[in-house]
Structures are given as C-alpha cells and as structure tokens.
C-alpha positions as protocol buffer text, in pm:
chain_id: "A"
residue {
  index: 1
  type: ILE
  ca { x: -651 y: 12336 z: -17605 }
}
residue {
  index: 2
  type: GLU
  ca { x: -769 y: 12160 z: -17921 }
}
residue {
  index: 3
  type: LEU
  ca { x: -644 y: 11802 z: -17898 }
}
residue {
  index: 4
  type: ALA
  ca { x: -485 y: 11636 z: -18200 }
}
residue {
  index: 5
  type: ARG
  ca { x: -699 y: 11328 z: -18140 }
}
residue {
  index: 6
  type: PRO
  ca { x: -1004 y: 11256 z: -17925 }
}
residue {
  index: 7
  type: VAL
  ca { x: -931 y: 11091 z: -17589 }
}
residue {
  index: 8
  type: PHE
  ca { x: -1152 y: 10910 z: -17339 }
}
residue {
  index: 9
  type: HIS
  ca { x: -1268 y: 11097 z: -17029 }
}
residue {
  index: 10
  type: ALA
  ca { x: -1192 y: 10884 z: -16723 }
}
residue {
  index: 11
  type: GLY
  ca { x: -1523 y: 10984 z: -16564 }
}
residue {
  index: 12
  type: PHE
  ca { x: -1739 y: 10889 z: -16863 }
}
residue {
  index: 13
  type: ILE
  ca { x: -1570 y: 10583 z: -17017 }
}
residue {
  index: 14
  type: VAL
  ca { x: -1805 y: 10337 z: -16841 }
}
residue {
  index: 15
  type: LYS
  ca { x: -2112 y: 10526 z: -16966 }
}
residue {
  index: 16
  type: VAL
  ca { x: -1962 y: 10550 z: -17317 }
}
residue {
  index: 17
  type: LYS
  ca { x: -1918 y: 10170 z: -17316 }
}
residue {
  index: 18
  type: LYS
  ca { x: -2282 y: 10122 z: -17213 }
}
residue {
  index: 19
  type: ILE
  ca { x: -2406 y: 10352 z: -17490 }
}
residue {
  index: 20
  type: LEU
  ca { x: -2188 y: 10175 z: -17749 }
}
residue {
  index: 21
  type: GLU
  ca { x: -2343 y: 9844 z: -17642 }
}
residue {
  index: 22
  type: CYS
  ca { x: -2689 y: 9993 z: -17708 }
}
residue {
  index: 23
  type: VAL
  ca { x: -2621 y: 10114 z: -18064 }
}
residue {
  index: 24
  type: CYS
  ca { x: -2493 y: 9968 z: -18389 }
}
residue {
  index: 25
  type: TYR
  ca { x: -2116 y: 9971 z: -18440 }
}
residue {
  index: 26
  type: SER
  ca { x: -2165 y: 10049 z: -18811 }
}
residue {
  index: 27
  type: CYS
  ca { x: -2463 y: 10286 z: -18849 }
}
residue {
  index: 28
  type: GLY
  ca { x: -2512 y: 10421 z: -18494 }
}
residue {
  index: 29
  type: LYS
  ca { x: -2879 y: 10321 z: -18481 }
}
residue {
  index: 30
  type: LEU
  ca { x: -3025 y: 10194 z: -18153 }
}
residue {
  index: 31
  type: LYS
  ca { x: -3047 y: 9812 z: -18162 }
}
residue {
  index: 32
  type: VAL
  ca { x: -3402 y: 9819 z: -18018 }
}
residue {
  index: 33
  type: ASP
  ca { x: -3694 y: 10049 z: -18097 }
}
residue {
  index: 34
  type: LEU
  ca { x: -4044 y: 10146 z: -17984 }
}
residue {
  index: 35
  type: ARG
  ca { x: -4211 y: 9875 z: -18195 }
}
residue {
  index: 36
  type: ASP
  ca { x: -4096 y: 9635 z: -17924 }
}
residue {
  index: 37
  type: THR
  ca { x: -4362 y: 9654 z: -17653 }
}
residue {
  index: 38
  type: THR
  ca { x: -4102 y: 9602 z: -17379 }
}
residue {
  index: 39
  type: VAL
  ca { x: -3904 y: 9902 z: -17502 }
}
residue {
  index: 40
  type: ALA
  ca { x: -4220 y: 10113 z: -17530 }
}
residue {
  index: 41
  type: THR
  ca { x: -4313 y: 10023 z: -17171 }
}
residue {
  index: 42
  type: VAL
  ca { x: -3966 y: 10119 z: -17046 }
}
residue {
  index: 43
  type: VAL
  ca { x: -3986 y: 10458 z: -17221 }
}
residue {
  index: 44
  type: LYS
  ca { x: -4333 y: 10529 z: -17080 }
}
residue {
  index: 45
  type: ARG
  ca { x: -4275 y: 10416 z: -16722 }
}
residue {
  index: 46
  type: THR
  ca { x: -3906 y: 10481 z: -16652 }
}
residue {
  index: 47
  type: LYS
  ca { x: -3763 y: 10820 z: -16566 }
}
residue {
  index: 48
  type: PRO
  ca { x: -3498 y: 10946 z: -16812 }
}
residue {
  index: 49
  type: GLN
  ca { x: -3217 y: 10924 z: -16554 }
}
residue {
  index: 50
  type: HIS
  ca { x: -3282 y: 10549 z: -16510 }
}
residue {
  index: 51
  type: ARG
  ca { x: -3376 y: 10470 z: -16869 }
}
residue {
  index: 52
  type: LEU
  ca { x: -3027 y: 10405 z: -17009 }
}
residue {
  index: 53
  type: LYS
  ca { x: -2973 y: 10111 z: -16772 }
}
residue {
  index: 54
  type: ALA
  ca { x: -3306 y: 9953 z: -16873 }
}
residue {
  index: 55
  type: ILE
  ca { x: -3251 y: 10005 z: -17247 }
}
residue {
  index: 56
  type: TRP
  ca { x: -2894 y: 9874 z: -17214 }
}
residue {
  index: 57
  type: ALA
  ca { x: -3023 y: 9550 z: -17059 }
}
residue {
  index: 58
  type: LEU
  ca { x: -3251 y: 9499 z: -17363 }
}
residue {
  index: 59
  type: ALA
  ca { x: -3007 y: 9607 z: -17636 }
}
residue {
  index: 60
  type: ARG
  ca { x: -2681 y: 9453 z: -17515 }
}
residue {
  index: 61
  type: PRO
  ca { x: -2771 y: 9086 z: -17595 }
}
residue {
  index: 62
  type: LYS
  ca { x: -2852 y: 9171 z: -17959 }
}
residue {
  index: 63
  type: THR
  ca { x: -2561 y: 9069 z: -18182 }
}
residue {
  index: 64
  type: ILE
  ca { x: -2699 y: 9202 z: -18513 }
}
residue {
  index: 65
  type: CYS
  ca { x: -2839 y: 9540 z: -18615 }
}
residue {
  index: 66
  type: GLU
  ca { x: -3164 y: 9403 z: -18756 }
}
residue {
  index: 67
  type: ALA
  ca { x: -3242 y: 9518 z: -19110 }
}
residue {
  index: 68
  type: ASN
  ca { x: -3590 y: 9552 z: -19261 }
}
residue {
  index: 69
  type: GLN
  ca { x: -3745 y: 9214 z: -19339 }
}
residue {
  index: 70
  type: LEU
  ca { x: -4004 y: 9291 z: -19602 }
}
residue {
  index: 71
  type: GLU
  ca { x: -4203 y: 9011 z: -19761 }
}
residue {
  index: 72
  type: ASN
  ca { x: -4091 y: 8914 z: -20107 }
}
residue {
  index: 73
  type: ASP
  ca { x: -4372 y: 8922 z: -20365 }
}
residue {
  index: 74
  type: ASP
  ca { x: -4186 y: 8695 z: -20607 }
}
residue {
  index: 75
  type: ASP
  ca { x: -4155 y: 8385 z: -20388 }
}
residue {
  index: 76
  type: GLY
  ca { x: -4303 y: 8127 z: -20627 }
}
residue {
  index: 77
  type: ASP
  ca { x: -4628 y: 8094 z: -20821 }
}
residue {
  index: 78
  type: ALA
  ca { x: -4886 y: 8224 z: -20579 }
}
residue {
  index: 79
  type: THR
  ca { x: -5255 y: 8168 z: -20650 }
}
residue {
  index: 80
  type: ASN
  ca { x: -5499 y: 8458 z: -20661 }
}
residue {
  index: 81
  type: GLU
  ca { x: -5615 y: 8362 z: -20310 }
}
residue {
  index: 82
  type: ASP
  ca { x: -5257 y: 8366 z: -20178 }
}
residue {
  index: 83
  type: GLN
  ca { x: -5199 y: 8702 z: -20343 }
}
residue {
  index: 84
  type: PHE
  ca { x: -5520 y: 8839 z: -20191 }
}
residue {
  index: 85
  type: ASN
  ca { x: -5430 y: 8714 z: -19842 }
}
residue {
  index: 86
  type: ARG
  ca { x: -5083 y: 8863 z: -19870 }
}
residue {
  index: 87
  type: GLU
  ca { x: -5222 y: 9202 z: -19969 }
}
residue {
  index: 88
  type: GLN
  ca { x: -5459 y: 9200 z: -19671 }
}
residue {
  index: 89
  type: LYS
  ca { x: -5173 y: 9151 z: -19426 }
}
residue {
  index: 90
  type: PRO
  ca { x: -4991 y: 9462 z: -19307 }
}
residue {
  index: 91
  type: ALA
  ca { x: -4643 y: 9487 z: -19454 }
}
residue {
  index: 92
  type: LYS
  ca { x: -4373 y: 9370 z: -19217 }
}
residue {
  index: 93
  type: VAL
  ca { x: -4156 y: 9659 z: -19112 }
}
residue {
  index: 94
  type: GLY
  ca { x: -3822 y: 9561 z: -18962 }
}
residue {
  index: 95
  type: HIS
  ca { x: -3595 y: 9748 z: -18728 }
}
residue {
  index: 96
  type: GLY
  ca { x: -3451 y: 9951 z: -19016 }
}
residue {
  index: 97
  type: GLY
  ca { x: -3090 y: 9874 z: -18928 }
}
residue {
  index: 98
  type: CYS
  ca { x: -2795 y: 9791 z: -19151 }
}
residue {
  index: 99
  type: GLY
  ca { x: -2766 y: 9417 z: -19076 }
}
residue {
  index: 100
  type: HIS
  ca { x: -2411 y: 9454 z: -18942 }
}
residue {
  index: 101
  type: GLU
  ca { x: -2284 y: 9208 z: -18679 }
}
residue {
  index: 102
  type: GLN
  ca { x: -2199 y: 9370 z: -18348 }
}
residue {
  index: 103
  type: PRO
  ca { x: -1878 y: 9333 z: -18148 }
}
residue {
  index: 104
  type: GLN
  ca { x: -1857 y: 9273 z: -17774 }
}
residue {
  index: 105
  type: TYR
  ca { x: -1693 y: 9553 z: -17578 }
}
residue {
  index: 106
  type: ARG
  ca { x: -1440 y: 9505 z: -17301 }
}
residue {
  index: 107
  type: LYS
  ca { x: -1298 y: 9781 z: -17079 }
}
residue {
  index: 108
  type: GLU
  ca { x: -931 y: 9745 z: -16989 }
}
residue {
  index: 109
  type: GLY
  ca { x: -808 y: 10042 z: -16788 }
}
residue {
  index: 110
  type: LEU
  ca { x: -870 y: 10350 z: -17002 }
}
residue {
  index: 111
  type: LYS
  ca { x: -904 y: 10144 z: -17321 }
}
residue {
  index: 112
  type: LEU
  ca { x: -1202 y: 9985 z: -17493 }
}
residue {
  index: 113
  type: ILE
  ca { x: -1140 y: 9652 z: -17665 }
}
residue {
  index: 114
  type: GLY
  ca { x: -1374 y: 9520 z: -17934 }
}
residue {
  index: 115
  type: VAL
  ca { x: -1417 y: 9143 z: -17975 }
}
residue {
  index: 116
  type: PHE
  ca { x: -1533 y: 9074 z: -18332 }
}
residue {
  index: 117
  type: LYS
  ca { x: -1675 y: 8732 z: -18416 }
}
residue {
  index: 118
  type: PRO
  ca { x: -1550 y: 8578 z: -18744 }
}
residue {
  index: 119
  type: SER
  ca { x: -1777 y: 8644 z: -19040 }
}
residue {
  index: 120
  type: LYS
  ca { x: -1982 y: 8350 z: -19168 }
}
residue {
  index: 121
  type: ASP
  ca { x: -2010 y: 8507 z: -19514 }
}
residue {
  index: 122
  type: LYS
  ca { x: -1632 y: 8501 z: -19560 }
}
residue {
  index: 123
  type: GLY
  ca { x: -1594 y: 8140 z: -19449 }
}
residue {
  index: 124
  type: GLU
  ca { x: -1426 y: 8232 z: -19120 }
}
residue {
  index: 125
  type: GLU
  ca { x: -1673 y: 8047 z: -18899 }
}
residue {
  index: 126
  type: GLY
  ca { x: -1411 y: 7831 z: -18723 }
}
residue {
  index: 127
  type: ALA
  ca { x: -1161 y: 8113 z: -18668 }
}
residue {
  index: 128
  type: GLU
  ca { x: -1086 y: 8278 z: -18335 }
}
residue {
  index: 129
  type: PRO
  ca { x: -1264 y: 8607 z: -18253 }
}
residue {
  index: 130
  type: GLU
  ca { x: -1058 y: 8914 z: -18338 }
}
residue {
  index: 131
  type: ARG
  ca { x: -967 y: 9143 z: -18048 }
}
residue {
  index: 132
  type: ARG
  ca { x: -861 y: 9495 z: -18130 }
}
residue {
  index: 133
  type: ASN
  ca { x: -838 y: 9830 z: -17962 }
}
residue {
  index: 134
  type: ILE
  ca { x: -1125 y: 10068 z: -18042 }
}
residue {
  index: 135
  type: SER
  ca { x: -983 y: 10418 z: -18039 }
}
residue {
  index: 136
  type: ALA
  ca { x: -1155 y: 10719 z: -17886 }
}
residue {
  index: 137
  type: ALA
  ca { x: -1179 y: 10871 z: -18237 }
}
residue {
  index: 138
  type: GLU
  ca { x: -1365 y: 10562 z: -18361 }
}
residue {
  index: 139
  type: CYS
  ca { x: -1604 y: 10573 z: -18064 }
}
residue {
  index: 140
  type: HIS
  ca { x: -1656 y: 10946 z: -18119 }
}
residue {
  index: 141
  type: ASN
  ca { x: -1760 y: 10883 z: -18481 }
}
residue {
  index: 142
  type: ILE
  ca { x: -2007 y: 10611 z: -18377 }
}
residue {
  index: 143
  type: LEU
  ca { x: -2165 y: 10829 z: -18107 }
}
residue {
  index: 144
  type: LYS
  ca { x: -2204 y: 11122 z: -18349 }
}
residue {
  index: 145
  type: LYS
  ca { x: -2420 y: 10901 z: -18576 }
}
residue {
  index: 146
  type: ILE
  ca { x: -2685 y: 10833 z: -18309 }
}
residue {
  index: 147
  type: PRO
  ca { x: -3017 y: 10998 z: -18414 }
}
residue {
  index: 148
  type: ASP
  ca { x: -3183 y: 11238 z: -18172 }
}
residue {
  index: 149
  type: GLU
  ca { x: -3493 y: 11018 z: -18138 }
}
residue {
  index: 150
  type: ASP
  ca { x: -3275 y: 10727 z: -18020 }
}
residue {
  index: 151
  type: LEU
  ca { x: -3112 y: 10953 z: -17761 }
}
residue {
  index: 152
  type: VAL
  ca { x: -3457 y: 11028 z: -17618 }
}
residue {
  index: 153
  type: ILE
  ca { x: -3532 y: 10655 z: -17590 }
}
residue {
  index: 154
  type: MET
  ca { x: -3207 y: 10608 z: -17394 }
}
residue {
  index: 155
  type: GLY
  ca { x: -3298 y: 10898 z: -17163 }
}
residue {
  index: 156
  type: LEU
  ca { x: -3030 y: 11134 z: -17295 }
}
residue {
  index: 157
  type: ASN
  ca { x: -3082 y: 11498 z: -17389 }
}
residue {
  index: 158
  type: ALA
  ca { x: -2989 y: 11573 z: -17751 }
}
residue {
  index: 159
  type: GLU
  ca { x: -2942 y: 11943 z: -17671 }
}
residue {
  index: 160
  type: TYR
  ca { x: -2743 y: 11928 z: -17347 }
}
residue {
  index: 161
  type: ALA
  ca { x: -2600 y: 11576 z: -17314 }
}
residue {
  index: 162
  type: ARG
  ca { x: -2503 y: 11427 z: -17648 }
}
residue {
  index: 163
  type: PRO
  ca { x: -2290 y: 11114 z: -17588 }
}
residue {
  index: 164
  type: ASP
  ca { x: -2014 y: 11225 z: -17829 }
}
residue {
  index: 165
  type: TRP
  ca { x: -1946 y: 11513 z: -17588 }
}
residue {
  index: 166
  type: MET
  ca { x: -1837 y: 11253 z: -17329 }
}
residue {
  index: 167
  type: ILE
  ca { x: -1518 y: 11205 z: -17532 }
}
residue {
  index: 168
  type: LEU
  ca { x: -1266 y: 11489 z: -17507 }
}
residue {
  index: 169
  type: THR
  ca { x: -1179 y: 11671 z: -17829 }
}
residue {
  index: 170
  type: VAL
  ca { x: -1090 y: 12001 z: -17659 }
}
residue {
  index: 171
  type: LEU
  ca { x: -951 y: 12066 z: -17312 }
}
residue {
  index: 172
  type: PRO
  ca { x: -1061 y: 12380 z: -17123 }
}
residue {
  index: 173
  type: VAL
  ca { x: -773 y: 12581 z: -16977 }
}
residue {
  index: 174
  type: PRO
  ca { x: -844 y: 12723 z: -16629 }
}
residue {
  index: 175
  type: PRO
  ca { x: -757 y: 13091 z: -16574 }
}
residue {
  index: 176
  type: ALA
  ca { x: -426 y: 13192 z: -16416 }
}
residue {
  index: 177
  type: ALA
  ca { x: -601 y: 13273 z: -16086 }
}
residue {
  index: 178
  type: VAL
  ca { x: -675 y: 12901 z: -16044 }
}
residue {
  index: 179
  type: ARG
  ca { x: -311 y: 12801 z: -16105 }
}
residue {
  index: 180
  type: PRO
  ca { x: -97 y: 13082 z: -15955 }
}
residue {
  index: 181
  type: SER
  ca { x: 282 y: 13067 z: -15957 }
}
residue {
  index: 182
  type: ILE
  ca { x: 441 y: 12949 z: -15633 }
}
residue {
  index: 183
  type: SER
  ca { x: 754 y: 13062 z: -15450 }
}
residue {
  index: 184
  type: VAL
  ca { x: 1047 y: 12820 z: -15436 }
}
residue {
  index: 185
  type: ASP
  ca { x: 1172 y: 12745 z: -15082 }
}
residue {
  index: 186
  type: GLY
  ca { x: 1005 y: 13063 z: -14956 }
}
residue {
  index: 187
  type: GLY
  ca { x: 1246 y: 13281 z: -15155 }
}
residue {
  index: 188
  type: ALA
  ca { x: 1204 y: 13540 z: -15428 }
}
residue {
  index: 189
  type: MET
  ca { x: 1221 y: 13283 z: -15711 }
}
residue {
  index: 190
  type: ARG
  ca { x: 884 y: 13167 z: -15836 }
}
residue {
  index: 191
  type: SER
  ca { x: 784 y: 12855 z: -16026 }
}
residue {
  index: 192
  type: GLU
  ca { x: 482 y: 12755 z: -16229 }
}
residue {
  index: 193
  type: ASP
  ca { x: 198 y: 12564 z: -16067 }
}
residue {
  index: 194
  type: ASP
  ca { x: 184 y: 12185 z: -16126 }
}
residue {
  index: 195
  type: LEU
  ca { x: -137 y: 12226 z: -16327 }
}
residue {
  index: 196
  type: THR
  ca { x: 35 y: 12472 z: -16562 }
}
residue {
  index: 197
  type: TYR
  ca { x: 320 y: 12224 z: -16616 }
}
residue {
  index: 198
  type: LYS
  ca { x: 73 y: 11947 z: -16695 }
}
residue {
  index: 199
  type: LEU
  ca { x: -117 y: 12165 z: -16944 }
}
residue {
  index: 200
  type: GLY
  ca { x: 215 y: 12244 z: -17112 }
}
residue {
  index: 201
  type: GLU
  ca { x: 294 y: 11872 z: -17142 }
}
residue {
  index: 202
  type: ILE
  ca { x: -48 y: 11806 z: -17298 }
}
residue {
  index: 203
  type: LEU
  ca { x: 7 y: 12090 z: -17546 }
}
residue {
  index: 204
  type: LYS
  ca { x: 349 y: 11952 z: -17645 }
}
residue {
  index: 205
  type: ALA
  ca { x: 218 y: 11596 z: -17681 }
}
residue {
  index: 206
  type: SER
  ca { x: -72 y: 11714 z: -17898 }
}
residue {
  index: 207
  type: GLY
  ca { x: 167 y: 11910 z: -18120 }
}
residue {
  index: 208
  type: GLN
  ca { x: 393 y: 11605 z: -18153 }
}
residue {
  index: 209
  type: VAL
  ca { x: 98 y: 11388 z: -18262 }
}
residue {
  index: 210
  type: ARG
  ca { x: 1 y: 11644 z: -18527 }
}
residue {
  index: 211
  type: LYS
  ca { x: 361 y: 11652 z: -18653 }
}
residue {
  index: 212
  type: LEU
  ca { x: 377 y: 11272 z: -18681 }
}
residue {
  index: 213
  type: GLU
  ca { x: 42 y: 11261 z: -18862 }
}
residue {
  index: 214
  type: ALA
  ca { x: 166 y: 11524 z: -19110 }
}
residue {
  index: 215
  type: GLU
  ca { x: 474 y: 11308 z: -19175 }
}
residue {
  index: 216
  type: GLY
  ca { x: 252 y: 11008 z: -19250 }
}
residue {
  index: 217
  type: VAL
  ca { x: 346 y: 10798 z: -18948 }
}
residue {
  index: 218
  type: PRO
  ca { x: 77 y: 10527 z: -18902 }
}
residue {
  index: 219
  type: PRO
  ca { x: -127 y: 10549 z: -18578 }
}
residue {
  index: 220
  type: SER
  ca { x: -18 y: 10320 z: -18296 }
}
C-alpha cells in the first residue's frame, strides 16, 4: 500500500529523533565532523552499533549549523609583514554548514514537536520560542538530505539502513495465508481476519487524504 503521506514508525521514532538532533534542520549536514579530534576518536574507537549514541552526545548541544569561517583579506590596511604572515597561515576551513539555527526536538506520543528560538536577525529576541508539530513528511525530507559520509560517521549503513527508510511511505501487505478468513460462531459463514479489516481501513484513509489534497484542503 502506497501511503498518501509518510507516517512515523512506532518502533523507530526515538531513533529518528536522535538522528534529527545530530543533523541540520535546513541542509541535513551532520553538525559535527572529523576535523574535531573528539569526533575522529569516536569514529576510530567506537563500533558502528554504538557510534550513534556517542555522536548524538556531541552534536545535540550545537544550536547552529556552523558555516565556513574564512579569513577576510580586506580587513583594513595590512602592512606587507601582516600580509606575509597571513599567507603563511593555513586557511581556516569551517564546518561547511549553512549557518541555520537549530530547533530543539520533543517527542509527544507519536508526534515530534520542534521548539524554534526567536530569530535575532528579525528583532524577535524577546519573543517566546515557537512550538510546532514537525510532520513525518518534513522529517523524511531532512533525513533524505544526509550525505553518505555523514551516515558512516553516525554508524549507519548507507546501503542497507538509510534513516529515511525508518519513516513509512509504503506499507507491505502480508499474503492471505497470514490473515485467513475465520468462521463466525463455528458456522458456515466466514468473516475477514482483523488484520485484513485494518489494512482496508488504512487503504480508505489514504485514499481520503489524497482526495482532500486534490481538492486543495490545507493539511491539518
């Protein structure tokens, strides 16, 4: 069954939250990289199955996806000696991120809530943080942006365990042998298995969502 919209998998929502706290909300890049000696040590010494927890502990406190901070050559009237010294220094290479501020994630049941701090650039410094629901579709788009090399740092397998696969976009239908019809009160009448009924409800709900989207009804 192809779902009209992605939905969270109850068994993976905690891991999805952890991965989202490791990467940038805007560009999907990991908030830490191998230029940090602590991160490099974790990657070298920690087994892949335990690496996500260690990387999460380092990346979660970071509130900004750090952009490159290259030295500016036009910062005043430098003397020849200053210019020479500057050229001898290796160029500063930043994290390579987008500079976007990061939200805090909260799990409430089967929902993820994002807490966004007010932007200083827009003069909203004294305002209350904005809380809004982050949909499974939004999370799915963020997880799809994560580069393969960042997945390796987190201990994930880009070929067999991409994090965007932890959000359901299709639902496998078990064969009829797994959900056989059952007799009603031991008589000749037979009824569908409970699993078949539930799959039918999912199919109807997905079709209803598609219909509402086609009619232009805003998402709720």
